[in-house]
N, C-alpha and C positions, 0 to 999 in steps of 0.2 A: 548506601551510593546514589546520588542521584544522577539524571540524565545529564549530561555535558548540553548547560542551552547556546553556547558558541557555536553548536553543531547541527541546531535546527535553526536553519537558515530559508527554509520552501514553507510555502502560508499550500494547504492542500483541505480540499473538502469531502470530506465522507462523504458519501449519500448509499442510501440503504431502497429497495424497490417495493415499494407496494408489490404483495402478491396477485391479488385480485383487480386493481386497475394497469400494473404496470408502469406504472409514474414513477417516476423516480426523486426522493423528497433528501436538503441536505441533513446531516444525523450531525456532524461537526464541524467547524475549522478551528485547525490547531497548525502549529507551527510543525514543523518535522525536516528530516536528516533524511536525503533521497541519494543510494548508491546503486550504481550500477553493477553488470556484470563484470569481473576482472578480464582482461583481454583473451588467454588462453577458454575460458569461459563463452563469451562471444562468438567467439568463432567456431569453436564445437556448435555453437548452435547455430550458425550463420550456414556453414558447411552440411550441416546437417536437411537443411531447408524448413527450417523456422526464422521465419519475417517476422520478429517478435523484440519488443523491447521488455527488457526484465529487468527490471528494479526490485530491490529493498528499501522501506519506507518505515522510518526508526517514530515512534510518538513517545512522548508519556503516557504512562498509564494514566488509561481513566476506563473506569465498567462497560459505559456505551459503548468504545470502541473495541473492549476485549468481549464481547456479546456479537459480533457482527459475525454473520454467516458468510464466508464468499461469493455463493451462489449468488446468492441478493443482495450485494454490497460492491461499490467501485469507489475509487478515489478520483477525482478532479483536481490536476495543478495547473495553473497557466492556461486555463481550455482544453485538456489534451487529456482525455480520458483512460484511469486507468481500469484495470479489471483485477479486485483479487483474485491471488490462485491460490491462496494457500489460509489456514487458519490463521486467526492471530495468535502469535508468540509472545506471552508473559515471561520477557527474558529472567533464566534462571525463578521462574515462580514469586518474586520478590515485589510484585505492583507497583513497577515505578517505569521499566520500557514497554513497548507493543512494539512487535516488528512486523512487517507484513511482508509479503511477495505480492508484486502485483508484475502484470504484462497489458503492453500496447502492441495490439499489431497494426504492422506498419504497413504489410501489403498483402 
């Protein structure tokens, strides 16, 4: 089963940080689907004092992306930086789609 290409409407760039120099470099730019928290999850986070925007980013499987480490990786979309907060999820271990949870601190 392939990823539905009609849902991959956003261009995102995955970046990785060099642990010695602390500089960021591009790993890959790909088409992605970006979805936010549903309404009840959003309000639970907001009321709990979290001023973060949390999204799920889905992309086609690529080994280089599947090997990213959350603590040293991020996604840039439209000039906005999102920290990757979960390990890459190889959906159903099929090597077709990878999902990432990302966060942008708002305040």
